[in-house]
C-alpha positions, 0 to 999 in steps of 0.5 A: 543420251537420256534426258537430264542424264548429266545433271543426275550423274553429277548429283549422284557423284556429289552425294557419293563424294564422302568415300564411305558407302553402304549398300543395302539390298532389297528384301524383295528383289535383287535385280531391277526390271531390266535385270540389273543388280539393284541396291539402296545406297547410303553415303556417310558425310561428316558422320551423317548417313545420307540415303542417296536414292531418296535424295535423288528422288527429292531433288528430281534427279530420278523417278520411282520405278514400277517395282514394289520394294521396301521403300516404295511408299517413301520413294513415292512421297519423295517423287511427289514432293519433287513434282510439286516443287518442279525440281529437276526433271519435273521442271519441264512437266506441265 
């Protein structure tokens, strides 16, 4: 089992609870480095759209992949903030 898998899965499920989901496909790649279909996920809760991928990064439930994509810079910033705050998976890093 992957490190921090259950916590990440639970955070993702909570963000997707609204029932209204929008997928946005990358302008560069449809598949990730492992060949799996890749998309950006937005969830609508109370009339506000949440960028799920960014939230997971910000709270340390995900890592930035090595591939370049249209949100690379924003994702790297979210991951940096999570590391600085020792959030999620980053709380165990020295």
